[in-house]
ROVO-731846 format. One record per residue: x, z, y of N, C-alpha, C in turn; residue in three letters. Coordinates in steps of 0.1 Angstrom, whole numbers, always signed. Atoms other than C-alpha are relative to their C-alpha. Layout:
BEGIN
R, X, Z, Y, X, Z, Y, X, Z, Y, ala
...
END
This chain:
BEGIN
R, +3, +9, +10, -1266, +130, +1526, +0, +7, -14, met
R, +9, -8, +16, -1282, +139, +1495, +12, -4, -12, glu
R, -8, +0, +5, -1260, +142, +1465, +2, -12, -10, thr
R, +4, +16, +4, -1271, +108, +1451, +7, -9, +5, lys
R, -3, +14, -7, -1265, +86, +1475, +18, +0, -1, glu
R, -17, -5, -1, -1225, +109, +1479, +4, -8, -14, leu
R, -5, -2, +14, -1220, +102, +1442, -1, -21, -6, ala
R, +2, +21, +2, -1234, +62, +1443, +11, -6, +13, phe
R, -9, +2, -15, -1207, +59, +1477, +13, +4, -9, gln
R, -6, -1, +9, -1182, +73, +1452, +0, -6, -10, ser
R, +0, +15, +18, -1186, +49, +1419, +0, -7, +10, phe
R, -6, +11, -8, -1184, +24, +1442, +14, -4, +7, glu
R, -15, +3, -5, -1152, +30, +1462, +7, -3, -19, arg
R, -6, -7, +7, -1139, +43, +1427, +2, -13, -12, asn
R, +9, +7, -1, -1154, +13, +1414, +12, -13, +5, gln
R, -6, +10, -10, -1135, -18, +1438, +14, +9, -4, ser
R, -14, -6, -3, -1105, +6, +1436, +4, +3, -18, leu
R, -9, +8, +17, -1102, -1, +1396, +0, -11, +2, leu
R, +4, +15, -1, -1110, -35, +1404, +13, -5, -1, glu
R, -7, +7, -8, -1085, -40, +1421, +21, +4, -7, ser
R, -9, -7, +13, -1057, -18, +1402, -3, -8, -13, ile
R, -6, +7, +17, -1063, -38, +1365, +0, -15, +10, asn
R, -7, +13, +0, -1062, -66, +1384, +15, -7, +7, lys
R, -21, +8, +0, -1024, -61, +1400, +6, +4, -18, val
R, -8, +4, +12, -1017, -48, +1368, -2, -9, -11, leu
R, +0, +8, +10, -1024, -75, +1345, +3, -15, +7, ile
R, -8, +5, -11, -1009, -100, +1376, +14, +7, -5, his
R, -16, -5, +5, -978, -75, +1369, +6, +1, -11, leu
R, -2, -5, +9, -980, -69, +1338, +8, -17, -11, lys
R, +3, +14, +6, -984, -105, +1325, +13, -7, +9, leu
R, -7, +0, -1, -963, -118, +1352, +21, +3, -4, ser
R, -7, +1, +6, -934, -100, +1339, +11, -5, -13, asn
R, -5, +14, +9, -936, -121, +1310, +4, -8, -4, lys
R, +1, +14, -6, -932, -152, +1329, -14, -7, -7, gly
R, +15, +2, +9, -969, -158, +1315, -10, +0, +9, ile
R, +6, +3, -5, -994, -171, +1338, -12, +5, +3, asp
R, +15, -10, +2, -1023, -145, +1346, -17, -9, +6, asp
R, +13, +10, -8, -1047, -171, +1363, -1, +7, +9, lys
R, +15, -10, -10, -1060, -146, +1387, +12, -12, +12, ile
R, -3, +4, -12, -1056, -164, +1425, +10, +8, +8, lys
R, -4, -11, -3, -1028, -154, +1445, -6, +8, +9, pro
R, +2, -12, -8, -1045, -142, +1475, -11, +12, -4, glu
R, +2, -12, +9, -1066, -123, +1447, +3, +13, +0, glu
R, -13, -8, +7, -1038, -107, +1438, +4, +10, +16, val
R, +0, +0, -10, -1028, -104, +1474, -10, +10, +6, ala
R, +10, -8, +1, -1065, -85, +1483, +7, +12, -7, tyr
R, +1, -10, +14, -1061, -63, +1456, +15, +10, -3, ala
R, -14, -8, -7, -1026, -51, +1469, -3, +9, +7, lys
R, +3, -11, -18, -1034, -44, +1507, -14, +7, -9, lys
R, +18, -9, +2, -1075, -30, +1489, +10, +14, -1, tyr
R, -8, -12, +5, -1044, -5, +1469, +8, +10, +13, ile
R, -6, -5, -10, -1020, +0, +1501, -8, +7, +11, ser
R, +7, -3, -10, -1048, +5, +1529, -7, +17, -12, asp
R, +5, -9, +4, -1064, +33, +1504, +14, +16, -4, phe
R, -22, -11, -4, -1021, +49, +1494, -6, +5, +11, met
R, -6, -6, -18, -1022, +53, +1533, -14, +12, -1, arg
R, +15, -10, -9, -1057, +71, +1539, +4, +9, -11, lys
R, -2, -6, +15, -1047, +93, +1502, +11, +7, +8, leu
R, -13, -7, -9, -1013, +100, +1517, -5, +7, +14, glu
R, +2, -8, -16, -1028, +113, +1553, -4, +11, -4, glu
R, +8, -8, +3, -1053, +133, +1536, +6, +12, -5, leu
R, -7, -5, +9, -1030, +146, +1509, +12, +15, +7, val
R, -9, -7, -12, -1006, +157, +1542, -11, +8, +9, gly
R, +5, -17, -9, -1033, +178, +1558, -6, +9, -14, thr
R, +0, -14, +10, -1044, +194, +1521, +13, +5, -2, ala
R, -10, -3, -2, -1016, +206, +1519, +10, +6, +8, gln
R, -9, -13, -6, -1002, +224, +1545, -15, +7, +9, lys
R, +10, -14, -2, -1039, +240, +1548, +1, -3, +17, asn
R, -2, -3, -23, -1036, +230, +1592, -21, -3, -4, ala
R, +15, +0, +6, -1078, +214, +1579, -5, +0, -4, asp
R, +1, -2, +19, -1096, +216, +1548, -11, -15, +2, pro
R, +8, +17, +5, -1104, +177, +1547, -15, -1, +5, leu
R, +12, -3, -3, -1130, +178, +1570, -2, -16, +7, thr
R, +1, +22, -3, -1145, +139, +1581, -5, -2, -8, gly
R, +3, +11, +13, -1146, +129, +1546, -9, +4, -14, ile
R, +4, -2, +13, -1171, +130, +1520, +0, +12, -15, asp
R, -2, -6, +11, -1174, +159, +1492, +10, -7, -13, leu
R, -9, +10, +11, -1164, +134, +1467, +11, -3, +2, arg
R, -11, +5, -8, -1135, +122, +1488, +9, +9, +0, tyr
R, -7, -16, +3, -1124, +157, +1491, +8, +5, -15, arg
R, +1, -5, +19, -1127, +161, +1452, +16, -7, -4, ser
R, -8, +12, +3, -1103, +132, +1446, +13, +3, +7, leu
R, -6, -3, -1, -1079, +142, +1467, +8, +16, -3, val
R, -3, -12, +12, -1077, +175, +1452, +6, -2, -15, arg
R, -2, +2, +15, -1074, +164, +1421, +7, -7, +0, lys
R, -14, +12, -1, -1045, +141, +1430, +11, +12, +2, tyr
R, -3, -11, -3, -1031, +171, +1446, +6, +11, -15, val
R, -4, -11, +14, -1035, +192, +1409, +10, -2, -7, asp
R, -3, +4, +8, -1024, +164, +1392, +15, -2, +9, ala
R, -18, +0, -1, -989, +163, +1411, +5, +14, -5, lys
R, -14, -5, +9, -980, +193, +1399, -3, +7, -18, ser
R, +1, +2, +15, -990, +184, +1363, +15, -8, -5, arg
R, -10, +9, +4, -956, +172, +1352, +4, -5, -10, lys
R, -2, +8, +12, -956, +167, +1323, -11, -5, -5, thr
R, +8, +8, +6, -987, +147, +1319, +0, -10, +9, gln
R, +8, +4, -5, -983, +130, +1352, +16, -4, +5, phe
R, -13, +4, -2, -945, +113, +1356, -1, -11, +10, lys
R, -3, +12, -15, -950, +84, +1380, +4, +3, +9, ser
R, -5, -3, -20, -930, +78, +1413, -19, +3, +5, ala
R, +17, -5, -4, -973, +84, +1423, +3, +12, +4, leu
R, +1, -16, +6, -971, +117, +1412, +16, +6, +3, phe
R, -11, -8, -7, -938, +129, +1417, +1, -4, +14, lys
R, -3, +6, -17, -930, +116, +1454, -15, +2, +5, asn
R, +10, +0, -4, -962, +107, +1470, -8, -13, +3, ser
R, +10, +7, -3, -989, +83, +1480, +9, -14, +2, pro
R, -12, +13, +0, -962, +59, +1497, +10, -5, -1, glu
R, -7, +6, +15, -937, +55, +1469, -10, -12, -7, lys
R, +4, +17, +2, -965, +25, +1460, +2, -3, +12, val
R, -3, +14, -6, -963, +11, +1491, +11, -3, +6, leu
R, -8, +9, +5, -933, +5, +1486, +6, -6, -12, asp
R, +3, +3, +12, -936, -5, +1454, -7, -8, -2, leu
R, +9, +8, -3, -965, -23, +1459, +9, -16, +5, ile
R, -9, +12, -1, -942, -47, +1482, +12, -5, -3, asn
R, -11, +7, +7, -911, -50, +1460, -5, -14, -4, ser
R, -4, +9, +7, -899, -78, +1442, +9, +5, -10, asp
R, -5, -6, +9, -879, -60, +1420, -7, +4, -10, lys
R, +4, -2, +11, -886, -57, +1382, +2, +12, -3, ala
R, -1, -10, +0, -879, -25, +1379, -8, +11, +12, glu
R, +9, -7, -6, -899, -12, +1407, -12, -4, -2, asp
R, +12, +3, +6, -931, -31, +1389, +0, +14, -8, his
R, +0, -4, +12, -923, -15, +1361, -4, +13, +2, ile
R, +2, -17, -8, -925, +25, +1382, -16, -1, +13, lys
R, +18, -1, -6, -962, +7, +1401, -4, -6, -16, leu
R, +10, -4, +13, -972, +1, +1364, -6, +10, +0, ile
R, +1, -16, +14, -967, +34, +1350, -13, +5, +22, asp
R, +5, -5, -14, -979, +43, +1390, -21, -1, -2, ser
R, +11, +4, +2, -1009, +27, +1389, -8, +1, -12, leu
R, +6, -9, +12, -1018, +32, +1353, -7, +17, -3, ser
R, +2, -10, +2, -1015, +70, +1354, -9, +1, +10, glu
R, +12, +0, -13, -1038, +65, +1389, -12, +0, -7, phe
R, +11, +6, +2, -1061, +46, +1370, -5, +7, -8, arg
R, -3, -3, +4, -1064, +72, +1348, -11, +12, +10, lys
R, +8, -12, -8, -1072, +98, +1374, -15, -4, +8, leu
R, +10, +7, -5, -1099, +77, +1387, -13, +3, -8, ile
R, +14, +0, +14, -1122, +73, +1356, +0, +15, -3, gln
R, +4, -11, +6, -1119, +108, +1351, -8, +6, +16, ser
R, +11, -13, -12, -1133, +117, +1387, -8, -7, +1, his
R, +15, +9, -4, -1159, +85, +1387, -13, +10, -13, gly
R, +13, -3, +10, -1173, +108, +1351, -9, +10, +4, leu
R, +11, -11, -10, -1189, +133, +1375, -9, -14, +12, ser
R, +6, +14, -7, -1198, +104, +1399, -17, -6, -8, asp
R, +7, +6, +10, -1220, +89, +1369, -12, +9, -8, val
R, +5, -7, +0, -1233, +119, +1354, -10, +4, +11, arg
R, +15, +1, -12, -1248, +124, +1389, -12, -9, -2, glu
R, +9, +15, -3, -1264, +92, +1391, -5, +1, -12, leu
R, +7, +2, +5, -1272, +92, +1357, -3, +8, -10, met
R, -3, -10, +15, -1277, +126, +1340, +9, -3, -15, gly
R, -9, -3, +6, -1262, +136, +1311, -10, -8, -17, asp
R, +6, +8, +8, -1273, +113, +1285, +5, -2, -17, ile
END
């Protein structure tokens, strides 16, 4: 597959993920303050499912990458790069301090389905840090698609 096509697919995947993360973050932050976020419950449920599906896949790929049993075959280079960036970020404990980076993507699955306020705070922290990682990862896609402007 051509580099630009991979970059475009990666960009689309990142934007869909960022949209879901932002929707859940807005919902949680406003709900925790007792403010109606005006987001339809089905939209929040879809966003949570999208994030959960992504985290399950990330959990599987991280497990594979850490075992070094399989060099992450079967996924595109951009996705592989994201997995490696996540694994690298887990080792930077002073920069990434949330439950997602201290534990695993599976922890987000526990948090996303919880109704506890303290879990909402942990989820907000985890998704906020993950959003930074996704945005950083997406910059190289934008550079590939648009060049250095």
